[in-house]
N, C-alpha and C positions, 0 to 999 in steps of 0.2 A: 214438411220436410221438402225442397224446392233439391233440386234438381240443376248440376253446371257439369255440363262439356271444360271438358280440357283441354285445348284446343295452340296446340304449336309449332312455331316453324325454321329448320333452322338460316340462320342468319347473325350479319355480328351484332358484338354486343357496341350500342352507341359511346359508352362511357370507359370500357375499358380496349377497344378496339380487338377484343377476341372472340370466337368464335360461339356464338350461344347454345350449347348442348341442348335436342329438345328433352333430352329426359330431363337431364339442370329445368326446363323450361316446366317443364312439367312436377317438380319434383314443387318449385313455388309455388303453379297455379296448386297446386294443394292445401299446400299451407291458406291461400286467399280462399280457399272455397273452406274453409272450416271455418275463418273468422268472419263466415258469412252465411254460419251453419247451415247453407247446404251439405248436401252430398254430391259423390261426384259417379254421375252419367257414366261416358267415353273418352278412351281417352285420344284425340287427333291432331294428327302430323302433318306437313307438306315438307317435303323435300325442295320446293318450286319455288321462284321468290311471284312475291306479288307486285310484286312492279310493270311483270312484262303486263300486258292488256288482253292477249290470245292467251296465253296461258293457263290450263283450267289445273287446278287444283281438288284432284278425288276425295281428300279431307273435309276443302269447305263446302264443297257440293254435300255434301252428306251432315254437317251439319245447318246447313240453310235446312234437309229435306228434316232431321229432324225435328225442328225449331216450329215447322209449316206443320206438325203435326202433333206439335204439344207435347213431346218425348222428353223436352228437357226447358230448363224456366227461365234459363243462362248459360252465359259464357264464357269460363275465366281461361284469362291470356294476362302474356306475361307485359305483355307492352302496346297501343295501340295499334301500335306497324306489323305490329304479328299477322294482325284475320287482316289489316285495308290500310291500302295501299295507292286505290285505286276510290275516289268516289260514288260508282256505279255496285259497287259490293258492299259497301253501306249500308247505298239505298234498295239491296236486295233484300235485305236481313230488317229492315225499318218496313219493309213491305208487306214481311211477312208478320214478325213479331212483331206485335200492334197490342199487345197485352201482359203491361208491364215483361220485359224481355229484358233482361240485367248482364250488360257487356262487363263486366268487374274484372281486375284486376292490380300487380301492385303499385298501378300507382293511382287506383281511384275507382271511382265505381259509375259508369250512366245508367239509364234507362230509359233505356228505347221510346216506350210511350209518350216518358216526360220531352217536353219542344225544348224546350231550357237547354239538358242533356241531349239532345239529338243535337241542336245550332252548336252544342263546342265539338262534337262528335267531326261536324261536317267540316270546322274550324282545320282539326287538326289534321282527319282525310287529306284537307286538299294542302296543307300545309306540305303533308309526305307526297303527295304525288308529284306536289312540285319539286320537291328533294329532290327526288327521281325524273323528273324531268330534266332539271340541269346535269345532274353528271352524268346524264342521258346524252347530255346537248356534247357535256365537255370533253367527254368518250368521246363519241363519234367526229369530232373537230380536230383532236389530237391525231388518230386513225387517217383521219383526211390528208395531215400535216405529212404523216408517215408517208404513206401511201408517191407523194408528191415528189416525196426525196429519195422516190425507186425501192422504199424500203416495204418490203412484206410486214401483213398484221395477222398475225394470230396462225392455231394452227403449225404441225412440225412438216418440216420438208416429206413433200412426197419419192416417189418412183423419180428415178433420172437423174435425181438430185444429191449432190454430198448431203448425207445426217447420219445421228447415231445406226448403232447398228439396235436395232431390238431387237434380232436372233440370241444372239449376246446373254449365255446365263451364268454370270458369280460363279467363279468358286471359291471354295467356305473359306480364304482369303478375300477373296474380293469383295472392294467394296461398290453398295449398284452405281455411287456418279460416277469408279474408272469405267464406265462404259466407253466401248472405242469408234470411232466412227466410221464405213464402211468403207470398206477398198479402194479405187479411183479407179484400177480394172475394173471393176463392177458398177458404177458409176458409166463410164462410158459403154460399155454393154447394153445397156440400161437404155443408156441416151439410143445407140444407133436402132434399140427396138421399137422404138418410139417412135425415130426420125420415119424410118421403114412402114412403118403399119399407119403414119399419120401421113404421109401417101399414096400408099398404093389404098387408104381408104378412099381417098380423095378425087382418086381414081377411080371410086367405084369398082376397085377389083379385089375385094378382101372385105369383111364384119365382125365384131364386137366379139364376137363369139368365135373366129375363127382365131383370129390371133388370143382369145386365152388360152387355147389351146396351141398353140405356137409358142407362146411363151415359160406355158409351164412343162412343153418338151423340153424345152432348150433348159430350164435350170433356173429361171429370172420368176423366184419370190415375189409374193407382195410383197410390201416395205417390215411387215410383221412376221413372213415367212410364211403365207398361204396360200393355196391356189388360187389363178386367175379363174373370175367367168365372168361372163359375157359385162352383168354391167358394175360390175369395182375396173374393166376395162375403161368401160366406155365414161367412167366418169373420171376416172385417169385424165381423158384425152384429152374434155372437157377442159380441165383444168387453163385457164389463162399466161400462168404463168409459163408453163411452155413453147408460149410464143413471142415472152419477154414481155407479155401488157399487165398491166396493175388495174382490176376495173371493178368497180364500185356500178352495181345496176348495172353491169352492160354495158356501163362509160370508161372507157380509158380515162385513169387520171391519173396514169408513171410509166413510167416505163424499164424490168428490170437493169442492172449495167452488165457489158459481157451482150454473146453472141445470144440470139434466144436456142430452144434445144433444137425445133422444129421450125421449119420455116411456116411466116404469119399468114401470107394468103391458101397456103393450101389447109390450116389450120381452122382456117376461117370459111375455109366449101365447108370439111368437115364439120362444124359444129352447127354449119348451115343445115349438111346433111340431117347427121341425129336428130335436130332442134324438130323438126317439121318432116319428122314420121313420128307415127303416132304408139305412147306408149300405150305398156300397159297387153299388148298381142294372149291372145286366151293359152295359155300353156297347157301340158299333157296331152296334145293330142296326139301322140302316141300310148302312156302310161296313166293310167284312167285316173290315179290316185295322186299323180304326181304335185306335191307341191299342197295335197290338200291333208295331205296324216301329219303327224306331227312325235315329232321324235320323245317316247315319254322319258328322258334320262333330264336329258337339256331344254327342249321345250325347239330346236330344231326343224323347219319346215322338210319332209322325208321325199325324197329326188327319185324316181326312176332311170334306172341304168344295164344294161348290157354286159354278161360279164361273163362273155362265150361260147362254147357247145358243151352242150352235156355228156360224157361222154361215151355214161353209158344207155344212154337214147336217143342221141343223136339231136334232141332236139337242143334250144338252147337256155342258157341260164340268166332271165332276170330277172331285180329283187329290187323295193324301194331302201333306201338307207341312208341316212344322216351324214351328210358330205362332211371332213371335218377341215374349219376351217376356223375363223376369227367368234371366238363366242358357241362356237360346237363345238359339241362331245366325240363326233362322233362313232358312237362304239353299236350304233343301231343299226341293225341287219336285219331283210324279211324276206322271201319266199313270193316276191311281187302276182304266180298266180292264188296262188294261197290265198296271200289275201287281197285280190280280188272276187275269188270265189265268197267270201265272207263277205265282203262287202255289197256284194249284191241280192245275198240272206234278206241284207241287212237293210237294204232299201227296201225289199219285198216286204216287208216287215214293218217298218216304217209308215210308212204312207199306205199299207191296207188298216192302220190302225184308224178304229174312228175319230176315239182321242186328239189323237196327235193332230191328224186333219183340221176338224175343229177348234182346234190354240192355233195354227192357223192360221185359219180366216177369222178369229179375232182380235189377231194379234194385225196380221196384217189391214182392218178395220182400222186399227183404232192409227196407223199413219199414211193409208190411201192415199190419204190428200195431198199428205209432204209426198211420199213415192214420186206421184205424179209430176208435182210442181221437177224436184229432184230429175229427173228422168226431163222429163223438158230443156228443162234449164242445159242436163251433160247434151242432148244432142243437140243444140245450139250453139254451144262451144265448140264441138268434136267438127262439128258444118264449122266453125267458122277460119279455126286452126290447118282441115283439107285446103278451103278456096284460101287462103294465104301461103300455103303453101309449094299451092300451084304456084300462085300469084310466083311464087319468088322462083322456083323452076323457070320461067316465062321474061324474071325477068324484067318484073312491071315493076316489083318491089324492090330497092335496097336491102342490103342485111340487116343495117340498123332498124329500119322501118316494122322487116320482118322479126328482127329480137324485141323492139317494143313496145308491136302490140301483138306476140304472143305467148313474152316468158307471166302477163297476168293471164293471158287464158289458159295457163298450163299449172298456174296458184291457182284462183280457183277451179278450176276441172278440180283436180284433187281434193279440194276442202267437200266439191260437192257433191265425188265419187267417195271419201270420207264415211258422209254423213249418210252417204245411200246405205251404204252395207250395213254400216252401226244401224240401221232404221229398221232393215231387212234381213239381220244379221248374216247375210254373206248368201242370203240362198235368191237366185232370178227368181222370178215369179215361175207359179206351176199349180195343181189339183190344187183344191184346198179342200176337195171333198175326198172323204177314201173311196179310192177302190179296192174290183178285190184283187185277192193275190195273184191270181193267173194274166189278168187285168196286165197288174202293173211291171210280171216276170215275164209277157211275151212282147211287150215294149219297152224292157230290158234289151233281149235278144235280136230285137229289131232295129237297137240304136246305134249311133257310132258312138266312140269315144267322146267327144266334145255333150251329143246329148243324154250323155250317160256320167258326166262329168255336173250337170244341172240335176238330174234326178240327185246324184248320191247329194248335192250340194244342199237341194229339198228336202232328204232327210236326216242330213245334220242340224241344219236351222242353226241354231247358235252354238252348241257343241264340237266338243274337239276331236275328233279322230285319236287319240295314242297309243305305239307299237313299246311295249314293259323288253328289255332287255330279253334276253332268252334263256334258259337254267346254264349254267357252267357246267354241270354233271351231266348225264345218261346221254343216249342216243340224239342227234339232231336234226327233230322234225318238228312241223313248223305244230303252234302250241295256238290254237282259237282265243286261248287266257292271255293272248297275250295284244292286243287287240283292244280296249279299252275306252266309254267315253267318259269324257270328263269336260267340266262347267271353266271357263277359260280360264276363269279368275282362279281354279289349286292350281300348287303351287306343283310344279315338277318333281321329278325326283332328286336331282338338287337342293330343291329349297326355290327355288328360282319361278317368277311366272314370268310369260310371252305371247304376247299377242298376235 
């Protein structure tokens, strides 16, 4: 009996113009499999669009893997456009499934080993791709017309703009559509804070982290009521709308009506300063595991901080904690010194294990060639970025020229670094042969925080270290059982996954 995988994708039904649920598609697919005398393999589904060229659909990739391993003899879909809207996706499946692999649906059956069926599928997919391209062009033209008329496109009004109050919670008799606007006085306070921040940053008198602390102290929260951090301040200050500009790909295509919130010349200088700096500076130079531990409840990366003086000993109280803000629970706090001691034992044990060292060696051998290529490309881009920044600082090139050259480099660098981290498991290069535990412990004792983080990253490999909640009853003491290692794909206590 042939095995058919069922594939579904959340999308609109072209006939009813209603959302076609994944569950309904799988139900129809099961009936189709039964009519063809087959059995159900796996139910695969993606909530992502099939027409975006660069989007990754995890279950679609899994479908291809199963076809390549001959674990399935076909795929059941509700309609061909649920599986393919880009010709290259069809060609990938044809290359893998050349042994009578079937694509069955409520609208007919296609045998990928049959030249006539392949021809028909190619025509259908080409038509679907053309429809997607036409829709994309229409939307792009409409959005461009909006911008030229001074109308903002997409997204909700941000900090410093009149907007609905996202911190408002409806009462028992209130409706969610009755959400009020924030007060005009709050908007004026926010705009004054923005003007001051941009002015001082243009003079290099402050930075985004200091601005974040100041806004938090002044009670100016983010639009959803959270606390500011340096990165969210940076993202907010980089919005062209603050300077009255409507931009597409860095090019001004329109102006917002009225006076801009901040001075445009000062804003342009701030943007040039921010964009010319290298991002991703090494975190955690004070706290060993800051950004490397995960909250076991929500998956947020834990941060280290000083809570003040310990009265009993006169020392400092330092912790790792889950910072409470949008998407994060804020429920985990753990003693930093105790965790660091456990991490030292973990690193020594892990890196002195011959089996683990051998596994690292094999994994690196498989991808070493590509890692070398990626490292070389990353080094080249970073050198180009540095050269561009220096030329801009010396006024040898204009800001427009800088942006036109720098932004594509930043996009490439992000993609290259993501691929490098994926292949290397996020761990830097290190020994691939096991050392004696005493040698590793001595190396740890002599290392600074940056070197210890590198050792910890090598020991962790692709795993996550998660901190679980402390017991609600009993004496508050450190419990090493709260520290666990987990596969990144394993759900957290809130049932969600987070990479």
